[in-house]
mmCIF entry with sequence, helices, sheets and N, C-alpha, C, O atoms, coordinates in Angstrom:
data_MODEL
# 
_entry.id   MODEL 
# 
_entity.id                         1 
_entity.type                       polymer 
_entity.pdbx_number_of_molecules   1 
# 
_entity_poly.entity_id                      1 
_entity_poly.type                           'polypeptide(L)' 
_entity_poly.nstd_linkage                   no 
_entity_poly.nstd_monomer                   no 
_entity_poly.pdbx_seq_one_letter_code       
;(UNK)(UNK)(UNK)(UNK)(UNK)(UNK)(UNK)(UNK)(UNK)(UNK)(UNK)(UNK)(UNK)(UNK)(UNK)(UNK)
(UNK)(UNK)(UNK)(UNK)(UNK)(UNK)(UNK)(UNK)(UNK)(UNK)(UNK)(UNK)(UNK)(UNK)(UNK)(UNK)
(UNK)(UNK)(UNK)(UNK)(UNK)(UNK)(UNK)(UNK)(UNK)(UNK)(UNK)(UNK)(UNK)(UNK)(UNK)(UNK)
(UNK)(UNK)(UNK)(UNK)(UNK)(UNK)
;
_entity_poly.pdbx_seq_one_letter_code_can   XXXXXXXXXXXXXXXXXXXXXXXXXXXXXXXXXXXXXXXXXXXXXXXXXXXXXX 
_entity_poly.pdbx_strand_id                 A 
# 
loop_
_entity_poly_seq.entity_id 
_entity_poly_seq.num 
_entity_poly_seq.mon_id 
_entity_poly_seq.hetero 
1 1  UNK n 
1 2  UNK n 
1 3  UNK n 
1 4  UNK n 
1 5  UNK n 
1 6  UNK n 
1 7  UNK n 
1 8  UNK n 
1 9  UNK n 
1 10 UNK n 
1 11 UNK n 
1 12 UNK n 
1 13 UNK n 
1 14 UNK n 
1 15 UNK n 
1 16 UNK n 
1 17 UNK n 
1 18 UNK n 
1 19 UNK n 
1 20 UNK n 
1 21 UNK n 
1 22 UNK n 
1 23 UNK n 
1 24 UNK n 
1 25 UNK n 
1 26 UNK n 
1 27 UNK n 
1 28 UNK n 
1 29 UNK n 
1 30 UNK n 
1 31 UNK n 
1 32 UNK n 
1 33 UNK n 
1 34 UNK n 
1 35 UNK n 
1 36 UNK n 
1 37 UNK n 
1 38 UNK n 
1 39 UNK n 
1 40 UNK n 
1 41 UNK n 
1 42 UNK n 
1 43 UNK n 
1 44 UNK n 
1 45 UNK n 
1 46 UNK n 
1 47 UNK n 
1 48 UNK n 
1 49 UNK n 
1 50 UNK n 
1 51 UNK n 
1 52 UNK n 
1 53 UNK n 
1 54 UNK n 
# 
_struct_asym.id          A 
_struct_asym.entity_id   1 
# 
loop_
_struct_conf.conf_type_id 
_struct_conf.id 
_struct_conf.pdbx_PDB_helix_id 
_struct_conf.beg_label_comp_id 
_struct_conf.beg_label_asym_id 
_struct_conf.beg_label_seq_id 
_struct_conf.pdbx_beg_PDB_ins_code 
_struct_conf.end_label_comp_id 
_struct_conf.end_label_asym_id 
_struct_conf.end_label_seq_id 
_struct_conf.pdbx_end_PDB_ins_code 
_struct_conf.beg_auth_comp_id 
_struct_conf.beg_auth_asym_id 
_struct_conf.beg_auth_seq_id 
_struct_conf.end_auth_comp_id 
_struct_conf.end_auth_asym_id 
_struct_conf.end_auth_seq_id 
_struct_conf.pdbx_PDB_helix_class 
_struct_conf.details 
_struct_conf.pdbx_PDB_helix_length 
HELX_P HELX_P1 AA1 UNK A 3  ? UNK A 10 ? UNK A 3  UNK A 10 1 ? 8  
HELX_P HELX_P2 AA2 UNK A 14 ? UNK A 22 ? UNK A 14 UNK A 22 1 ? 9  
HELX_P HELX_P3 AA3 UNK A 41 ? UNK A 50 ? UNK A 41 UNK A 50 1 ? 10 
# 
_struct_conf_type.id          HELX_P 
_struct_conf_type.criteria    ? 
_struct_conf_type.reference   ? 
# 
_struct_sheet.id               AA1 
_struct_sheet.type             ? 
_struct_sheet.number_strands   2 
_struct_sheet.details          ? 
# 
_struct_sheet_order.sheet_id     AA1 
_struct_sheet_order.range_id_1   1 
_struct_sheet_order.range_id_2   2 
_struct_sheet_order.offset       ? 
_struct_sheet_order.sense        anti-parallel 
# 
loop_
_struct_sheet_range.sheet_id 
_struct_sheet_range.id 
_struct_sheet_range.beg_label_comp_id 
_struct_sheet_range.beg_label_asym_id 
_struct_sheet_range.beg_label_seq_id 
_struct_sheet_range.pdbx_beg_PDB_ins_code 
_struct_sheet_range.end_label_comp_id 
_struct_sheet_range.end_label_asym_id 
_struct_sheet_range.end_label_seq_id 
_struct_sheet_range.pdbx_end_PDB_ins_code 
_struct_sheet_range.beg_auth_comp_id 
_struct_sheet_range.beg_auth_asym_id 
_struct_sheet_range.beg_auth_seq_id 
_struct_sheet_range.end_auth_comp_id 
_struct_sheet_range.end_auth_asym_id 
_struct_sheet_range.end_auth_seq_id 
AA1 1 UNK A 31 ? UNK A 33 ? UNK A 31 UNK A 33 
AA1 2 UNK A 36 ? UNK A 38 ? UNK A 36 UNK A 38 
# 
loop_
_atom_site.group_PDB 
_atom_site.id 
_atom_site.type_symbol 
_atom_site.label_atom_id 
_atom_site.label_alt_id 
_atom_site.label_comp_id 
_atom_site.label_asym_id 
_atom_site.label_entity_id 
_atom_site.label_seq_id 
_atom_site.pdbx_PDB_ins_code 
_atom_site.Cartn_x 
_atom_site.Cartn_y 
_atom_site.Cartn_z 
_atom_site.occupancy 
_atom_site.B_iso_or_equiv 
_atom_site.pdbx_formal_charge 
_atom_site.auth_seq_id 
_atom_site.auth_comp_id 
_atom_site.auth_asym_id 
_atom_site.auth_atom_id 
_atom_site.pdbx_PDB_model_num 
ATOM 1   N N  . UNK A 1 1  ? 112.102 83.184 83.277 1.00 0.00 ? 1  UNK A N  1 
ATOM 2   C CA . UNK A 1 1  ? 110.834 82.802 83.852 1.00 0.00 ? 1  UNK A CA 1 
ATOM 3   C C  . UNK A 1 1  ? 109.740 83.111 82.848 1.00 0.00 ? 1  UNK A C  1 
ATOM 4   O O  . UNK A 1 1  ? 109.742 84.155 82.194 1.00 0.00 ? 1  UNK A O  1 
ATOM 5   N N  . UNK A 1 2  ? 108.806 82.180 82.742 1.00 0.00 ? 2  UNK A N  1 
ATOM 6   C CA . UNK A 1 2  ? 107.624 82.424 81.942 1.00 0.00 ? 2  UNK A CA 1 
ATOM 7   C C  . UNK A 1 2  ? 106.484 82.900 82.831 1.00 0.00 ? 2  UNK A C  1 
ATOM 8   O O  . UNK A 1 2  ? 106.658 83.074 84.037 1.00 0.00 ? 2  UNK A O  1 
ATOM 9   N N  . UNK A 1 3  ? 105.338 83.106 82.240 1.00 0.00 ? 3  UNK A N  1 
ATOM 10  C CA . UNK A 1 3  ? 104.196 83.617 82.992 1.00 0.00 ? 3  UNK A CA 1 
ATOM 11  C C  . UNK A 1 3  ? 103.732 82.644 84.067 1.00 0.00 ? 3  UNK A C  1 
ATOM 12  O O  . UNK A 1 3  ? 103.266 83.075 85.122 1.00 0.00 ? 3  UNK A O  1 
ATOM 13  N N  . UNK A 1 4  ? 103.848 81.340 83.823 1.00 0.00 ? 4  UNK A N  1 
ATOM 14  C CA . UNK A 1 4  ? 103.446 80.359 84.830 1.00 0.00 ? 4  UNK A CA 1 
ATOM 15  C C  . UNK A 1 4  ? 104.342 80.455 86.059 1.00 0.00 ? 4  UNK A C  1 
ATOM 16  O O  . UNK A 1 4  ? 103.852 80.418 87.187 1.00 0.00 ? 4  UNK A O  1 
ATOM 17  N N  . UNK A 1 5  ? 105.651 80.577 85.849 1.00 0.00 ? 5  UNK A N  1 
ATOM 18  C CA . UNK A 1 5  ? 106.580 80.696 86.974 1.00 0.00 ? 5  UNK A CA 1 
ATOM 19  C C  . UNK A 1 5  ? 106.374 82.012 87.723 1.00 0.00 ? 5  UNK A C  1 
ATOM 20  O O  . UNK A 1 5  ? 106.494 82.058 88.947 1.00 0.00 ? 5  UNK A O  1 
ATOM 21  N N  . UNK A 1 6  ? 106.069 83.061 87.001 1.00 0.00 ? 6  UNK A N  1 
ATOM 22  C CA . UNK A 1 6  ? 105.780 84.346 87.644 1.00 0.00 ? 6  UNK A CA 1 
ATOM 23  C C  . UNK A 1 6  ? 104.526 84.220 88.499 1.00 0.00 ? 6  UNK A C  1 
ATOM 24  O O  . UNK A 1 6  ? 104.493 84.704 89.631 1.00 0.00 ? 6  UNK A O  1 
ATOM 25  N N  . UNK A 1 7  ? 103.509 83.580 87.970 1.00 0.00 ? 7  UNK A N  1 
ATOM 26  C CA . UNK A 1 7  ? 102.275 83.370 88.729 1.00 0.00 ? 7  UNK A CA 1 
ATOM 27  C C  . UNK A 1 7  ? 102.559 82.601 90.014 1.00 0.00 ? 7  UNK A C  1 
ATOM 28  O O  . UNK A 1 7  ? 102.056 82.961 91.079 1.00 0.00 ? 7  UNK A O  1 
ATOM 29  N N  . UNK A 1 8  ? 103.361 81.546 89.920 1.00 0.00 ? 8  UNK A N  1 
ATOM 30  C CA . UNK A 1 8  ? 103.712 80.758 91.105 1.00 0.00 ? 8  UNK A CA 1 
ATOM 31  C C  . UNK A 1 8  ? 104.450 81.614 92.131 1.00 0.00 ? 8  UNK A C  1 
ATOM 32  O O  . UNK A 1 8  ? 104.153 81.545 93.323 1.00 0.00 ? 8  UNK A O  1 
ATOM 33  N N  . UNK A 1 9  ? 105.399 82.410 91.679 1.00 0.00 ? 9  UNK A N  1 
ATOM 34  C CA . UNK A 1 9  ? 106.167 83.269 92.581 1.00 0.00 ? 9  UNK A CA 1 
ATOM 35  C C  . UNK A 1 9  ? 105.263 84.267 93.300 1.00 0.00 ? 9  UNK A C  1 
ATOM 36  O O  . UNK A 1 9  ? 105.420 84.507 94.497 1.00 0.00 ? 9  UNK A O  1 
ATOM 37  N N  . UNK A 1 10 ? 104.323 84.841 92.567 1.00 0.00 ? 10 UNK A N  1 
ATOM 38  C CA . UNK A 1 10 ? 103.448 85.871 93.131 1.00 0.00 ? 10 UNK A CA 1 
ATOM 39  C C  . UNK A 1 10 ? 102.245 85.309 93.873 1.00 0.00 ? 10 UNK A C  1 
ATOM 40  O O  . UNK A 1 10 ? 101.569 86.032 94.605 1.00 0.00 ? 10 UNK A O  1 
ATOM 41  N N  . UNK A 1 11 ? 101.977 84.011 93.684 1.00 0.00 ? 11 UNK A N  1 
ATOM 42  C CA . UNK A 1 11 ? 100.805 83.410 94.319 1.00 0.00 ? 11 UNK A CA 1 
ATOM 43  C C  . UNK A 1 11 ? 99.505  83.838 93.662 1.00 0.00 ? 11 UNK A C  1 
ATOM 44  O O  . UNK A 1 11 ? 98.481  83.990 94.329 1.00 0.00 ? 11 UNK A O  1 
ATOM 45  N N  . UNK A 1 12 ? 99.554  84.032 92.348 1.00 0.00 ? 12 UNK A N  1 
ATOM 46  C CA . UNK A 1 12 ? 98.362  84.419 91.589 1.00 0.00 ? 12 UNK A CA 1 
ATOM 47  C C  . UNK A 1 12 ? 98.138  83.406 90.470 1.00 0.00 ? 12 UNK A C  1 
ATOM 48  O O  . UNK A 1 12 ? 98.964  82.521 90.247 1.00 0.00 ? 12 UNK A O  1 
ATOM 49  N N  . UNK A 1 13 ? 97.030  83.545 89.780 1.00 0.00 ? 13 UNK A N  1 
ATOM 50  C CA . UNK A 1 13 ? 96.746  82.649 88.660 1.00 0.00 ? 13 UNK A CA 1 
ATOM 51  C C  . UNK A 1 13 ? 97.610  83.011 87.453 1.00 0.00 ? 13 UNK A C  1 
ATOM 52  O O  . UNK A 1 13 ? 98.130  84.122 87.353 1.00 0.00 ? 13 UNK A O  1 
ATOM 53  N N  . UNK A 1 14 ? 97.750  82.059 86.551 1.00 0.00 ? 14 UNK A N  1 
ATOM 54  C CA . UNK A 1 14 ? 98.484  82.308 85.313 1.00 0.00 ? 14 UNK A CA 1 
ATOM 55  C C  . UNK A 1 14 ? 97.796  83.411 84.522 1.00 0.00 ? 14 UNK A C  1 
ATOM 56  O O  . UNK A 1 14 ? 98.456  84.219 83.868 1.00 0.00 ? 14 UNK A O  1 
ATOM 57  N N  . UNK A 1 15 ? 96.474  83.443 84.583 1.00 0.00 ? 15 UNK A N  1 
ATOM 58  C CA . UNK A 1 15 ? 95.721  84.474 83.871 1.00 0.00 ? 15 UNK A CA 1 
ATOM 59  C C  . UNK A 1 15 ? 96.022  85.862 84.440 1.00 0.00 ? 15 UNK A C  1 
ATOM 60  O O  . UNK A 1 15 ? 96.102  86.837 83.693 1.00 0.00 ? 15 UNK A O  1 
ATOM 61  N N  . UNK A 1 16 ? 96.187  85.948 85.764 1.00 0.00 ? 16 UNK A N  1 
ATOM 62  C CA . UNK A 1 16 ? 96.518  87.240 86.384 1.00 0.00 ? 16 UNK A CA 1 
ATOM 63  C C  . UNK A 1 16 ? 97.923  87.683 85.971 1.00 0.00 ? 16 UNK A C  1 
ATOM 64  O O  . UNK A 1 16 ? 98.150  88.863 85.705 1.00 0.00 ? 16 UNK A O  1 
ATOM 65  N N  . UNK A 1 17 ? 98.859  86.743 85.920 1.00 0.00 ? 17 UNK A N  1 
ATOM 66  C CA . UNK A 1 17 ? 100.213 87.078 85.471 1.00 0.00 ? 17 UNK A CA 1 
ATOM 67  C C  . UNK A 1 17 ? 100.177 87.568 84.029 1.00 0.00 ? 17 UNK A C  1 
ATOM 68  O O  . UNK A 1 17 ? 100.878 88.514 83.673 1.00 0.00 ? 17 UNK A O  1 
ATOM 69  N N  . UNK A 1 18 ? 99.366  86.929 83.208 1.00 0.00 ? 18 UNK A N  1 
ATOM 70  C CA . UNK A 1 18 ? 99.231  87.350 81.810 1.00 0.00 ? 18 UNK A CA 1 
ATOM 71  C C  . UNK A 1 18 ? 98.640  88.758 81.735 1.00 0.00 ? 18 UNK A C  1 
ATOM 72  O O  . UNK A 1 18 ? 99.052  89.560 80.897 1.00 0.00 ? 18 UNK A O  1 
ATOM 73  N N  . UNK A 1 19 ? 97.687  89.057 82.598 1.00 0.00 ? 19 UNK A N  1 
ATOM 74  C CA . UNK A 1 19 ? 97.085  90.389 82.609 1.00 0.00 ? 19 UNK A CA 1 
ATOM 75  C C  . UNK A 1 19 ? 98.105  91.446 83.031 1.00 0.00 ? 19 UNK A C  1 
ATOM 76  O O  . UNK A 1 19 ? 98.128  92.541 82.470 1.00 0.00 ? 19 UNK A O  1 
ATOM 77  N N  . UNK A 1 20 ? 98.944  91.129 84.010 1.00 0.00 ? 20 UNK A N  1 
ATOM 78  C CA . UNK A 1 20 ? 100.001 92.060 84.414 1.00 0.00 ? 20 UNK A CA 1 
ATOM 79  C C  . UNK A 1 20 ? 100.918 92.360 83.237 1.00 0.00 ? 20 UNK A C  1 
ATOM 80  O O  . UNK A 1 20 ? 101.343 93.499 83.045 1.00 0.00 ? 20 UNK A O  1 
ATOM 81  N N  . UNK A 1 21 ? 101.218 91.333 82.453 1.00 0.00 ? 21 UNK A N  1 
ATOM 82  C CA . UNK A 1 21 ? 102.051 91.516 81.258 1.00 0.00 ? 21 UNK A CA 1 
ATOM 83  C C  . UNK A 1 21 ? 101.344 92.413 80.244 1.00 0.00 ? 21 UNK A C  1 
ATOM 84  O O  . UNK A 1 21 ? 101.936 93.363 79.732 1.00 0.00 ? 21 UNK A O  1 
ATOM 85  N N  . UNK A 1 22 ? 100.091 92.114 79.958 1.00 0.00 ? 22 UNK A N  1 
ATOM 86  C CA . UNK A 1 22 ? 99.339  92.894 78.967 1.00 0.00 ? 22 UNK A CA 1 
ATOM 87  C C  . UNK A 1 22 ? 99.168  94.348 79.400 1.00 0.00 ? 22 UNK A C  1 
ATOM 88  O O  . UNK A 1 22 ? 99.134  95.250 78.564 1.00 0.00 ? 22 UNK A O  1 
ATOM 89  N N  . UNK A 1 23 ? 99.061  94.569 80.707 1.00 0.00 ? 23 UNK A N  1 
ATOM 90  C CA . UNK A 1 23 ? 98.896  95.928 81.240 1.00 0.00 ? 23 UNK A CA 1 
ATOM 91  C C  . UNK A 1 23 ? 100.216 96.696 81.297 1.00 0.00 ? 23 UNK A C  1 
ATOM 92  O O  . UNK A 1 23 ? 100.228 97.885 81.615 1.00 0.00 ? 23 UNK A O  1 
ATOM 93  N N  . UNK A 1 24 ? 101.322 96.023 80.993 1.00 0.00 ? 24 UNK A N  1 
ATOM 94  C CA . UNK A 1 24 ? 102.628 96.677 81.047 1.00 0.00 ? 24 UNK A CA 1 
ATOM 95  C C  . UNK A 1 24 ? 103.167 96.838 82.454 1.00 0.00 ? 24 UNK A C  1 
ATOM 96  O O  . UNK A 1 24 ? 104.062 97.650 82.689 1.00 0.00 ? 24 UNK A O  1 
ATOM 97  N N  . UNK A 1 25 ? 102.627 96.068 83.393 1.00 0.00 ? 25 UNK A N  1 
ATOM 98  C CA . UNK A 1 25 ? 103.042 96.197 84.786 1.00 0.00 ? 25 UNK A CA 1 
ATOM 99  C C  . UNK A 1 25 ? 104.340 95.458 85.095 1.00 0.00 ? 25 UNK A C  1 
ATOM 100 O O  . UNK A 1 25 ? 105.038 95.816 86.043 1.00 0.00 ? 25 UNK A O  1 
ATOM 101 N N  . UNK A 1 26 ? 104.671 94.442 84.321 1.00 0.00 ? 26 UNK A N  1 
ATOM 102 C CA . UNK A 1 26 ? 105.887 93.663 84.564 1.00 0.00 ? 26 UNK A CA 1 
ATOM 103 C C  . UNK A 1 26 ? 107.104 94.387 83.998 1.00 0.00 ? 26 UNK A C  1 
ATOM 104 O O  . UNK A 1 26 ? 106.970 95.262 83.143 1.00 0.00 ? 26 UNK A O  1 
ATOM 105 N N  . UNK A 1 27 ? 108.291 94.018 84.478 1.00 0.00 ? 27 UNK A N  1 
ATOM 106 C CA . UNK A 1 27 ? 109.512 94.599 83.898 1.00 0.00 ? 27 UNK A CA 1 
ATOM 107 C C  . UNK A 1 27 ? 109.624 94.232 82.416 1.00 0.00 ? 27 UNK A C  1 
ATOM 108 O O  . UNK A 1 27 ? 108.886 93.372 81.934 1.00 0.00 ? 27 UNK A O  1 
ATOM 109 N N  . UNK A 1 28 ? 110.531 94.870 81.701 1.00 0.00 ? 28 UNK A N  1 
ATOM 110 C CA . UNK A 1 28 ? 110.699 94.549 80.279 1.00 0.00 ? 28 UNK A CA 1 
ATOM 111 C C  . UNK A 1 28 ? 111.028 93.069 80.059 1.00 0.00 ? 28 UNK A C  1 
ATOM 112 O O  . UNK A 1 28 ? 111.732 92.448 80.855 1.00 0.00 ? 28 UNK A O  1 
ATOM 113 N N  . UNK A 1 29 ? 110.513 92.537 78.988 1.00 0.00 ? 29 UNK A N  1 
ATOM 114 C CA . UNK A 1 29 ? 110.752 91.142 78.608 1.00 0.00 ? 29 UNK A CA 1 
ATOM 115 C C  . UNK A 1 29 ? 112.227 90.969 78.256 1.00 0.00 ? 29 UNK A C  1 
ATOM 116 O O  . UNK A 1 29 ? 112.809 91.813 77.576 1.00 0.00 ? 29 UNK A O  1 
ATOM 117 N N  . UNK A 1 30 ? 112.832 89.867 78.723 1.00 0.00 ? 30 UNK A N  1 
ATOM 118 C CA . UNK A 1 30 ? 114.228 89.564 78.398 1.00 0.00 ? 30 UNK A CA 1 
ATOM 119 C C  . UNK A 1 30 ? 114.340 89.026 76.977 1.00 0.00 ? 30 UNK A C  1 
ATOM 120 O O  . UNK A 1 30 ? 115.248 89.399 76.234 1.00 0.00 ? 30 UNK A O  1 
ATOM 121 N N  . UNK A 1 31 ? 113.412 88.145 76.601 1.00 0.00 ? 31 UNK A N  1 
ATOM 122 C CA . UNK A 1 31 ? 113.414 87.547 75.268 1.00 0.00 ? 31 UNK A CA 1 
ATOM 123 C C  . UNK A 1 31 ? 112.036 86.957 75.015 1.00 0.00 ? 31 UNK A C  1 
ATOM 124 O O  . UNK A 1 31 ? 111.258 86.749 75.946 1.00 0.00 ? 31 UNK A O  1 
ATOM 125 N N  . UNK A 1 32 ? 111.746 86.694 73.768 1.00 0.00 ? 32 UNK A N  1 
ATOM 126 C CA . UNK A 1 32 ? 110.494 86.037 73.409 1.00 0.00 ? 32 UNK A CA 1 
ATOM 127 C C  . UNK A 1 32 ? 110.832 84.732 72.710 1.00 0.00 ? 32 UNK A C  1 
ATOM 128 O O  . UNK A 1 32 ? 111.507 84.718 71.681 1.00 0.00 ? 32 UNK A O  1 
ATOM 129 N N  . UNK A 1 33 ? 110.356 83.644 73.282 1.00 0.00 ? 33 UNK A N  1 
ATOM 130 C CA . UNK A 1 33 ? 110.571 82.310 72.742 1.00 0.00 ? 33 UNK A CA 1 
ATOM 131 C C  . UNK A 1 33 ? 109.274 81.814 72.120 1.00 0.00 ? 33 UNK A C  1 
ATOM 132 O O  . UNK A 1 33 ? 108.258 82.509 72.157 1.00 0.00 ? 33 UNK A O  1 
ATOM 133 N N  . UNK A 1 34 ? 109.305 80.628 71.556 1.00 0.00 ? 34 UNK A N  1 
ATOM 134 C CA . UNK A 1 34 ? 108.093 80.048 70.974 1.00 0.00 ? 34 UNK A CA 1 
ATOM 135 C C  . UNK A 1 34 ? 106.985 79.932 72.022 1.00 0.00 ? 34 UNK A C  1 
ATOM 136 O O  . UNK A 1 34 ? 105.806 80.071 71.698 1.00 0.00 ? 34 UNK A O  1 
ATOM 137 N N  . UNK A 1 35 ? 107.362 79.678 73.272 1.00 0.00 ? 35 UNK A N  1 
ATOM 138 C CA . UNK A 1 35 ? 106.376 79.550 74.355 1.00 0.00 ? 35 UNK A CA 1 
ATOM 139 C C  . UNK A 1 35 ? 105.823 80.899 74.799 1.00 0.00 ? 35 UNK A C  1 
ATOM 140 O O  . UNK A 1 35 ? 104.813 80.947 75.502 1.00 0.00 ? 35 UNK A O  1 
ATOM 141 N N  . UNK A 1 36 ? 106.462 81.988 74.404 1.00 0.00 ? 36 UNK A N  1 
ATOM 142 C CA . UNK A 1 36 ? 106.010 83.314 74.783 1.00 0.00 ? 36 UNK A CA 1 
ATOM 143 C C  . UNK A 1 36 ? 107.126 84.115 75.419 1.00 0.00 ? 36 UNK A C  1 
ATOM 144 O O  . UNK A 1 36 ? 108.294 83.734 75.340 1.00 0.00 ? 36 UNK A O  1 
ATOM 145 N N  . UNK A 1 37 ? 106.769 85.236 76.055 1.00 0.00 ? 37 UNK A N  1 
ATOM 146 C CA . UNK A 1 37 ? 107.780 86.106 76.651 1.00 0.00 ? 37 UNK A CA 1 
ATOM 147 C C  . UNK A 1 37 ? 108.417 85.457 77.879 1.00 0.00 ? 37 UNK A C  1 
ATOM 148 O O  . UNK A 1 37 ? 107.770 84.700 78.601 1.00 0.00 ? 37 UNK A O  1 
ATOM 149 N N  . UNK A 1 38 ? 109.690 85.765 78.102 1.00 0.00 ? 38 UNK A N  1 
ATOM 150 C CA . UNK A 1 38 ? 110.392 85.292 79.292 1.00 0.00 ? 38 UNK A CA 1 
ATOM 151 C C  . UNK A 1 38 ? 111.150 86.456 79.923 1.00 0.00 ? 38 UNK A C  1 
ATOM 152 O O  . UNK A 1 38 ? 111.557 87.400 79.246 1.00 0.00 ? 38 UNK A O  1 
ATOM 153 N N  . UNK A 1 39 ? 111.324 86.360 81.230 1.00 0.00 ? 39 UNK A N  1 
ATOM 154 C CA . UNK A 1 39 ? 111.998 87.377 82.016 1.00 0.00 ? 39 UNK A CA 1 
ATOM 155 C C  . UNK A 1 39 ? 113.118 86.742 82.814 1.00 0.00 ? 39 UNK A C  1 
ATOM 156 O O  . UNK A 1 39 ? 113.101 85.540 83.077 1.00 0.00 ? 39 UNK A O  1 
ATOM 157 N N  . UNK A 1 40 ? 114.088 87.550 83.198 1.00 0.00 ? 40 UNK A N  1 
ATOM 158 C CA . UNK A 1 40 ? 115.117 87.080 84.118 1.00 0.00 ? 40 UNK A CA 1 
ATOM 159 C C  . UNK A 1 40 ? 114.507 86.995 85.515 1.00 0.00 ? 40 UNK A C  1 
ATOM 160 O O  . UNK A 1 40 ? 113.790 87.900 85.943 1.00 0.00 ? 40 UNK A O  1 
ATOM 161 N N  . UNK A 1 41 ? 114.795 85.913 86.214 1.00 0.00 ? 41 UNK A N  1 
ATOM 162 C CA . UNK A 1 41 ? 114.243 85.722 87.549 1.00 0.00 ? 41 UNK A CA 1 
ATOM 163 C C  . UNK A 1 41 ? 114.611 86.885 88.463 1.00 0.00 ? 41 UNK A C  1 
ATOM 164 O O  . UNK A 1 41 ? 113.776 87.360 89.232 1.00 0.00 ? 41 UNK A O  1 
ATOM 165 N N  . UNK A 1 42 ? 115.848 87.342 88.382 1.00 0.00 ? 42 UNK A N  1 
ATOM 166 C CA . UNK A 1 42 ? 116.291 88.457 89.232 1.00 0.00 ? 42 UNK A CA 1 
ATOM 167 C C  . UNK A 1 42 ? 115.472 89.719 88.971 1.00 0.00 ? 42 UNK A C  1 
ATOM 168 O O  . UNK A 1 42 ? 115.157 90.453 89.907 1.00 0.00 ? 42 UNK A O  1 
ATOM 169 N N  . UNK A 1 43 ? 115.124 89.979 87.715 1.00 0.00 ? 43 UNK A N  1 
ATOM 170 C CA . UNK A 1 43 ? 114.320 91.160 87.379 1.00 0.00 ? 43 UNK A CA 1 
ATOM 171 C C  . UNK A 1 43 ? 112.922 91.058 87.975 1.00 0.00 ? 43 UNK A C  1 
ATOM 172 O O  . UNK A 1 43 ? 112.397 92.032 88.512 1.00 0.00 ? 43 UNK A O  1 
ATOM 173 N N  . UNK A 1 44 ? 112.323 89.874 87.878 1.00 0.00 ? 44 UNK A N  1 
ATOM 174 C CA . UNK A 1 44 ? 110.971 89.682 88.414 1.00 0.00 ? 44 UNK A CA 1 
ATOM 175 C C  . UNK A 1 44 ? 110.987 89.771 89.937 1.00 0.00 ? 44 UNK A C  1 
ATOM 176 O O  . UNK A 1 44 ? 110.116 90.409 90.530 1.00 0.00 ? 44 UNK A O  1 
ATOM 177 N N  . UNK A 1 45 ? 111.967 89.137 90.574 1.00 0.00 ? 45 UNK A N  1 
ATOM 178 C CA . UNK A 1 45 ? 112.043 89.195 92.036 1.00 0.00 ? 45 UNK A CA 1 
ATOM 179 C C  . UNK A 1 45 ? 112.253 90.624 92.527 1.00 0.00 ? 45 UNK A C  1 
ATOM 180 O O  . UNK A 1 45 ? 111.627 91.041 93.501 1.00 0.00 ? 45 UNK A O  1 
ATOM 181 N N  . UNK A 1 46 ? 113.124 91.374 91.865 1.00 0.00 ? 46 UNK A N  1 
ATOM 182 C CA . UNK A 1 46 ? 113.357 92.777 92.245 1.00 0.00 ? 46 UNK A CA 1 
ATOM 183 C C  . UNK A 1 46 ? 112.080 93.585 92.076 1.00 0.00 ? 46 UNK A C  1 
ATOM 184 O O  . UNK A 1 46 ? 111.704 94.340 92.973 1.00 0.00 ? 46 UNK A O  1 
ATOM 185 N N  . UNK A 1 47 ? 111.410 93.437 90.942 1.00 0.00 ? 47 UNK A N  1 
ATOM 186 C CA . UNK A 1 47 ? 110.162 94.146 90.689 1.00 0.00 ? 47 UNK A CA 1 
ATOM 187 C C  . UNK A 1 47 ? 109.111 93.782 91.738 1.00 0.00 ? 47 UNK A C  1 
ATOM 188 O O  . UNK A 1 47 ? 108.412 94.656 92.250 1.00 0.00 ? 47 UNK A O  1 
ATOM 189 N N  . UNK A 1 48 ? 109.002 92.491 92.055 1.00 0.00 ? 48 UNK A N  1 
ATOM 190 C CA . UNK A 1 48 ? 108.001 92.041 93.024 1.00 0.00 ? 48 UNK A CA 1 
ATOM 191 C C  . UNK A 1 48 ? 108.269 92.636 94.407 1.00 0.00 ? 48 UNK A C  1 
ATOM 192 O O  . UNK A 1 48 ? 107.336 93.035 95.104 1.00 0.00 ? 48 UNK A O  1 
ATOM 193 N N  . UNK A 1 49 ? 109.528 92.695 94.801 1.00 0.00 ? 49 UNK A N  1 
ATOM 194 C CA . UNK A 1 49 ? 109.868 93.311 96.099 1.00 0.00 ? 49 UNK A CA 1 
ATOM 195 C C  . UNK A 1 49 ? 109.561 94.808 96.088 1.00 0.00 ? 49 UNK A C  1 
ATOM 196 O O  . UNK A 1 49 ? 108.981 95.336 97.036 1.00 0.00 ? 49 UNK A O  1 
ATOM 197 N N  . UNK A 1 50 ? 109.950 95.480 95.016 1.00 0.00 ? 50 UNK A N  1 
ATOM 198 C CA . UNK A 1 50 ? 109.749 96.932 94.930 1.00 0.00 ? 50 UNK A CA 1 
ATOM 199 C C  . UNK A 1 50 ? 108.277 97.320 94.888 1.00 0.00 ? 50 UNK A C  1 
ATOM 200 O O  . UNK A 1 50 ? 107.914 98.412 95.327 1.00 0.00 ? 50 UNK A O  1 
ATOM 201 N N  . UNK A 1 51 ? 107.435 96.452 94.370 1.00 0.00 ? 51 UNK A N  1 
ATOM 202 C CA . UNK A 1 51 ? 106.007 96.755 94.275 1.00 0.00 ? 51 UNK A CA 1 
ATOM 203 C C  . UNK A 1 51 ? 105.200 96.129 95.410 1.00 0.00 ? 51 UNK A C  1 
ATOM 204 O O  . UNK A 1 51 ? 103.972 96.222 95.426 1.00 0.00 ? 51 UNK A O  1 
ATOM 205 N N  . UNK A 1 52 ? 105.890 95.490 96.364 1.00 0.00 ? 52 UNK A N  1 
ATOM 206 C CA . UNK A 1 52 ? 105.210 94.904 97.515 1.00 0.00 ? 52 UNK A CA 1 
ATOM 207 C C  . UNK A 1 52 ? 104.430 93.642 97.201 1.00 0.00 ? 52 UNK A C  1 
ATOM 208 O O  . UNK A 1 52 ? 103.537 93.261 97.958 1.00 0.00 ? 52 UNK A O  1 
ATOM 209 N N  . UNK A 1 53 ? 104.753 92.994 96.104 1.00 0.00 ? 53 UNK A N  1 
ATOM 210 C CA . UNK A 1 53 ? 104.027 91.774 95.727 1.00 0.00 ? 53 UNK A CA 1 
ATOM 211 C C  . UNK A 1 53 ? 104.582 90.536 96.414 1.00 0.00 ? 53 UNK A C  1 
ATOM 212 O O  . UNK A 1 53 ? 103.889 89.525 96.530 1.00 0.00 ? 53 UNK A O  1 
ATOM 213 N N  . UNK A 1 54 ? 105.838 90.609 96.873 1.00 0.00 ? 54 UNK A N  1 
ATOM 214 C CA . UNK A 1 54 ? 106.403 89.526 97.698 1.00 0.00 ? 54 UNK A CA 1 
ATOM 215 C C  . UNK A 1 54 ? 107.173 90.148 98.843 1.00 0.00 ? 54 UNK A C  1 
ATOM 216 O O  . UNK A 1 54 ? 107.737 89.432 99.670 1.00 0.00 ? 54 UNK A O  1 
# 
């Protein structure tokens, strides 16, 4: 998942998802592609549940 998909999942703006990344609030990045950092969907969903975001 990229930041846009994370934003969609959380119901926030892409800019807010980017800020969560910059603040170190998201789980560790799975890999970095030309488009930017990406995460495993399962990691983001688990993190979102544990932090009450979904």
